[in-house]
Residue, then its C-alpha position, 0 to 999 in steps of 0.5 A: m935506544l933506537v931499535i931499527p928493523a932491517v929490510d934486506i932486499q935480494q932479487g925482489r924479496a925480503v931476506r936475511l943472509f948468514e954472515g952476508k953470503p948471498e947464497l945463504e939466504t932465508v926469505y921472510f917476505e916475498d914482498p919487501l913492502e910487506a916487511a916494511l909495513h909490518w915493522q911500521a905497524q909494530g912501532a918502528r921509528l926508522l927502517h934500515l933498507v939494504d939493496l943486497d944486489a946493488a951491494t954485490g954488483r949483481g943487480e938492483n932493487r930500486a923498484a922495490i925501494r920506490r914502492i916502499a917509499e910510496r907507502l911507508g909513513v916512517p923515515f927510512e935509510v937505504g944502503g947497498g951499492v951507494r957509490s956515487l953522488g948521483a946514486a945517493q941523490e936518486l935514493l933521497e929523491l925517492g924519499a929516503e931520509r938518508v943514505v948509508v955508504g960504506t965501500v965508497a967512504v973507505k976506497q974513494p974518500e974524494v968521492f965520499m967527501a963530495m957526497l958529504e959536502a953536497l948532501g950534508p952530514e944529516r943525510v949521509v951515514v957511514s957504515l963500517d962493516a968489519r970482521g972484528l976490527e978489520v974493515v971489509v968492503s964490496g959486499w963484505a967480500e974484500g978485506t982492507a987491513q984497516d982498523v975500524r977505530e982509526l977509520a972511525r976517527r978519520m970519518h968524524q974529523s971529516g964531518v960524519r956524525a952518524l956511524i953504523y958498525t956491523d960485525v960481519r962475522r956474526d951478522g944473521t947468525l943469532q950468535g949474540l953481539d961481541l960487546e967487547t969489540i963494540a966497546r972499543v968502537r964506542e971509545a973511538w967514535p964520539a958521535f951517534l953510534i948504531a951497532g949490529g951484527g948477531i943481535a939475538s935477544d933483548a940481552d944484546l940490546e941491553g948490553l948496547q944500552r950499557l955501552g952508551v950506543e944510541g941505535a941498534i940494527t936488527g933483522k933475524a931476531l925480530y923476524e924470528g920473534r926473539i925480540d919484541l919490537s914493541r918493548w923498544v919503541 
């Protein structure tokens, strides 16, 4: 299974949030480039970068992402506020392997489909963030009353081939995964599935393996030494 370290960027620093709340941050690296190079040195095969300020509409961290792109030697994906074809193309031109989109895929399907057609399914990953099974958008601040399983099925029919499921109730909490809910998402999604939100230990990663999940995004458990990345590369 592909274990993907998360580098979440807020106000130019590498942080982790508690339940996605911008005011509840823990700063792990003052420079996100240091975080990215650290996980590269530990053997990461892919990094997951998130521009938290772009996701919530409070700014952007494009300069930090550019510096990471210039120095990093492994592939990386970028999400957070990618809500137009132009924004996606700019990140790909910076050097991202692929972009991660969430809100636009849920709220503006016509914009999303144009993005998917222009860039191809190998360059666009859909992130369905949810409180349990209810999809949330706009930096996790807005509920949609949409079931993540039904939306996942529609995404697959539209041509999407990689999906990220994040349980925002647990993200950054080290509570461990809700494997029962992830199993229901796994049943609904037949292609490449990446899960995250609350990973606390190797036991969580082993649970995902048993479910046949292909990838796991983890942040806090790595930053706090609860998971040794070298075991998973």
